[in-house]
Structure formats: structure tokens, C-alpha cells
N, C-alpha and C positions, 0 to 999 in steps of 0.2 A: 547608679553610683555604688561603688563598693564600700564595705565597711572601712577598709584601709584609707580611703579618700576623705573620710570624715575626721575632723580635728579630734586629737587624742582624748581630751576630757569628755566629749560628746560620744566618742566610740565607746569608751569605758562605761558610760552611763547606759548606752544602748544594750550592751552585754547584760546588764542587770535588769533591763526592762524589756523583756520579749514583746514584739509587736509594735514597738515604737519606730523601728526602722522604716516600715512602709509608710508611716505618717510622715516621717522626716523627708523621705523621698518625694512624697506628694507636695510637701511645703516647698521643697527645693526646686522641683520641676514643674509639676502640674499647675500649681497656682499662678507662677509667672506666665506660663503658656496660655491660660485662661484669660489673664488680664490682657495679655498681648493681642489675643484674637478678638476680644471685646473692643479693644481700642481701635483695631484696624478692621472692623467687621465689613464696612462697605468696600474697602480695598480688596479683601480676601474674597468677598462675594463675586466681584467681577474677575479676579484672576482665576479662582477655582471653578467658577461657573461658566467661563468662556475660554476653555482651554485652546480651542481652535484659533482664537484671536490673540492669545497671551504671548508676549515676546519671550522667546527661549533664551533668556539671559538674566545676569544678576542686575542688582539695583535696588533702590528703596522701593517699599510697597506702594507708596504714593505715586511715584513716577511710573512703575510697571502698571498699575491700575489705569493711570490716565492713558498710556500707550495702548493698553488693551481696548479701551473704549474708542480710541481714535482708529485702531485697526478694524474693529467691528463696523464702524461707520463708513470707512474708507474703502474696504475690500471691494464691495460690488460696484461702486462707481468706477473704480479702476479696471474691474473685469469688463464692465459695460464699454469702456474705451477700447479695450483689446478687442471686443466682439464687434466693433462698429463696421469693420470690413467684411464681416461674414454675410453670406447672402440671406440669412434668415433674420438679420438685425431689424428691429422694429423701432419706430419712433412714435412718440405720444401724438395722437390725433384728438381734435375736438369731437365730442359725441353729438351727432345730428342723425336723424332718420335717413337722410339723403346720403351721408358718409357711410352708413352701413349697407344700404342697398339703393340703387338708382331707380328701381322699379317704382311706378306711380303709386301703387297701393301701400308702400312703406309708410307714408306719413298717415294715411287713414288707419292702418293697423296700429300704429304708435298711439294715436289719439283713443282708439276703441280700448286698447289694453290700459291706458292711463285711467280711463273712467271705471274700468273694473277694479283696478288696484285701489282706487279711492273708495269704491263702493264697499270692497271687503276689508277696508282699513289697513291696507298694506302701505308700508313706507317707501315702496319702490317707485312711486311717482309723486310723493309728497316731499319727504326729506331728500330723496334721491330723485333722479330723473332717467331711471333705467328703462322706462317704457320706451324711450327713444332708441334703445338697443333691441329689447325683446319683441316690440311690434314688428320692426323690419325682418328680424331672424325668423319670425313665425308668421309672416305676411300671407301665407296660404294656410289658414287654420285647419282645413279639411284634410290636408295631406300629412299632418302631424299625428303620430300614433303613440308616442311614448316619450315622457320626460321625467326627469328626476332632479329634485332640489335638496341638497344637503344643507341642513340648517333651516328648519321650518319656523324658528322663532319661538323662543321661550319667554315667558314673563315672569319666571321664578328667579328672583334676584340672587339667589345663592349659586347660580350657574354663571360661569364666565361667559362673556359675549351674549348676555341677555338683552332683551329689548326694553326693560324696565316693566313694572307691574302694569303699565298702561298698554303694553303691546297685545297684539292678536295673533296667538299661535295658528299657523296654517293659513293666514290670510292670503298670501300669494299663490299657494297651492289651489285655493278655491277660485281665485281670479284667473289662473291658467286653465283650470277645468272649464270654466264658463266661456273662456275664449276659444278653446280647442275642442270642438263638438265631439270628435272621436278619440281623443288621447286618453290613455291611461296615465294618470299622474301619481308618481312616487314621491315621498318625502322621507327625510331621515334626520334624526336629531339625537344628541348625546342625552337629552333629558327625556326619559321615558314618560314622565308625567303629562307631556303635552302631545303625545301620540294620539291619532284618531283614525278611524276608517269612515269614509263616505262613499257615495256614488262616484265611481271612478277615481277614487283617491285611497291609496294605501300608504301607511307610514310605518317605519322601523327605527330601532336604535341603531346608532353608529357612534363610534369614537374615531375621529379622523386621524388622530395620532397613533392609531393601533391598526397595523396592516391586516391582522387577523380579522378585526372587526369590519374593515371594508371588504375583505373578501367574503364574509358571511353576508353582508348587504348585497354583494354582486350575485351570490347564490340565490338569494330571494327575489331579486329584481330582473336578473338576466342581462341581456345585451340589446343592441339595436336601437339605442336611444336617438331621438332627434336633438335633444338638448340635455346637457347636464350642467347644473348650477351648483357653485360652492358659495353658500351664504352662511357657512357655520362659524367655526373658530377662526377669526382673521389673523392668522399667524403664518409665516412662511412655510414652515415644516407641514403644518396641517394642509395648507393650499397645495403644495407640491404632491403630498400624498394622494389627494383627490384628483389632481391633474393625472398622475400615473395610473390611477384607478380608472379614470374616465376614458383615457386614450384607446383602451381596447374594448370599450363599451359603447362609444358613440358610432353610429353607422356612417358610411360615406355621405358627405355633405351635411353631416350633423355637427353641432357646435358644442364646445366646452366654455363656460364663463366663470372666472374667478371675480367675485364682487369685492367691493370696499377695500381696494388696495390703496394704502396711503401714498401721497406723492413721494415721500421719502424713499419708497420702495420701488420706484420706477426702474432704477438701474438693475435690480435683481430680476425684474420681469423682462427687461430687455436681453439680459443674459439667457434667460429661459427661453425666449423667442428664438435666439440664435442657435440654441442646442436642440430645438425640437426637430424630430425626423421630417424628411422631405414631404411625407404625405399629409402634413399639417401646415395650413397657412395661418399665421398669427398676427393679431393687431393688438394695440394698447390704446384704449380710449380714455380721454379725460371728461368725466361728467362734472356736473356742478359740486359734487361732494367728494368724489374719490375716483380712482383709476379702475378700469375694468380690463382684465386680460381675456382675449377672446381667441380660441383656437378652433378652426374649421378643418374638419377632416376631408381631404380632397376626394373627388369621385374616383372610384376604382377603375383602373384601366382595362 
């Protein structure tokens, strides 16, 4: 605002009182702006925080915020409808050992791994029923040489996606080690306080939302994995970062598993399945607690 735009009596007063003009400008513009932003904080949080889904048009903040939220919720279900005719489109299947593998040892392996999860206080077979997936995938324990689980479970409640103070960090890593007599078991977590080293177990720090951090983890752990599990930050961007990381590091006939996917995110993973390269076979299982995305690298020709 220029001095000429200020009413004449005030302009004359400002000339006699240097330094008052900035204060006048603050009262004239900044204060109303702050009041406006405080009054519409929720709407602005949506509009400014989700630019990908915000309508590129005018209108009231309340209406635009509502449309932004609707866009965020509707986009992937609509993309999934577009992807239905793609060869890689996947539908949700119930999780049972026999649906993962038809081989007779699949059920026995699931039961044995369930008991180990319980013994080591892992929630993979109590709160969840993931032993019905991992048992069949690892049904020949002596043939498995290397696995990685991202998200070893922190019980520090200041960390997002913690297990609460009653959780047992590294429980599933120990269960996998005891089930797989020859395998080297790697784990990684964003919380350095829960890292540990034991017989055939090595753990490292990783931030799934940071590509450089994942690359550094890859340098430490190498390639040729039979199984890579994402049980860390349960957010789509973190999950997709792990998927991209894992695709080049699982060996032929190895598996990638994304755990704890909410039912509401099924459409996103159906789109992901349709976009995966031809050398991966993908499935989406419904367990009693959540969805699991499973990608198997096809054998090399």
C-alpha cells in the first residue's frame, strides 16, 4: 500500500511519525490474512497439502476443500476401473495356505511358523494370520538363504507406526531365523534404538521415504533375496519405495510382500499390479486383519 492510498489525515500523521507506516501496513493486510488463515485452517490444510487432487478452479474454500478430499478418495478406484482389462489386473483373494501353494507341505509349514511367531511374541500369527502366507512361501526352509524385513517393530511410542510399549522388537526376525536353518536374516527400521545383532540376524537403519537411505541399505545387504517384507511405515509412498527397491533385489522365484494394507487401499494396489513388469506375478490377499500385496519374480528364461 502506498502512502498516497492512505486517507489524507492519516498520511499527514505518518509523515510526522517515521516507522508507523510498516505498522499500519501490518494492521491493514497481515492481521486480516492471519485471521483468515486461522478461520479456514482445515480447508487450507487440504487444499495446500494435496495439490495433486485440488481442483484447478475458483470457488469457496469450503467447497474446494470438499472436492479435494473427494478427488483423493475417488481417484484410485477410478484408475482401478480403467485397469480392469489389463492383463496384470489382480482381484482380492481370501488368504489360505492352499491358495498360496497347492503343495501338501504348505499347511504344515504355516502351522510350524505360526507356533514360532507365538513363541517369539510376534503379532504375525495372533493379531494377524500372516503365517498362512509365509509358511507356504517358505515351505522348503532348507532352500531359503536370505530374507529381509523392513520394519522390525519398535516399541518406542514417539515413533510413527510403533507397536506400543508392549511390542517385542525383532520378534518376527527371530521366528524366521529359527524356521529357516540356513538363512541369513536381515532387518531394518527407522528407529536405531531397536537395532540388534544376533546369530544369523543383522539389522540396519532405514528411512523408507528416503531413496538414498534405501540405496544405502541395499549396499549393506546386497541382492539375491528369497523374500523381502515391508512391515514398516504403512503409507503408500513408503510401500511403493520399498517395492521399487525390492524388485531389483529379489532373485528369480523370490517374493516381495507388502503387509498391513487397509481395505480402502485395495484399488491402489490393483493399479500397481496392472503396472508391474511382465517378469512379476502379483496377487492381493485378504487376511483377517488387512490386505497383503505379493509379487513373485518369475523364473529367468
